[in-house]
N, C-alpha and C positions, 0 to 999 in steps of 0.2 A: 180795108186794106190798106188801101196807099197811104191813108196817113201811119202807119206801120212800119211801111218802106222809107219814108220820109224822114221819120226818129230813127230808124236804124242806119241813115243813111250819116244823119247827122252827128249820129252818135258813134261812128266809126270816124267821120272826117275827125270831128275831135279826136279822139285816141290820135291817127294819124299824125296827125297835128301837133298834139304835145308828145308823141315819140318819136317823131323825127326830127321834129322842129324847134318846140320849143326847149326841149333837153338837151341836146345839141349847143345850141346858142348860150343856155347857163353852164354846161359845162366850158366852152371855151371858155367865158369870161371867166369861167372860177379856174380852169386849170391850162389852158391857151394852148386848147386840140376841142373839134367836132367834128361830126360825124356830118358830111352834106346828105342834102334832104335825098329820098329815092324816090323817084315819081313809080316805081317799077313795083316798089311795099304797096304805094296806094293803091297800087292798079292789081295787083293779086291779091290783097284781102277783102281790097268794090269785088272783086269774082267770083272767092272764097264767099262773100257774103253775099251774093246775089244766088250763089248755088245754094248757100245752104238755104236761104230765104224760099226758094223756088221748092225745094224737097219739102218745107212745111207745107207749104199751099198746097200739093200736092195731095198730104196728107191730109189737110184740114179739106177739104174737097172730096176724098175718101171717107170721110166722117160725116158727113153733111149728107152724101150720097146716103150712105147706111143708115143712119135718123131716119131721113124722107122716105127709105124699101118700108120702115118699121111702122111707120105713119101710115 
């Protein structure tokens, strides 16, 4: 489970870096303008990821408990 969290965090970080850092830099060099990096965006996406991950973990725990009851 811990590896899943780490992989998910790395994927999210790469996505945000590409979206909010690399894309504006490339746009700035090509067209002369770009968006600044927004820490709030990263924080909100990380918060959403953690919330979704907690819900997924809860559902998985419930399924495991049901399976254990059947055994």
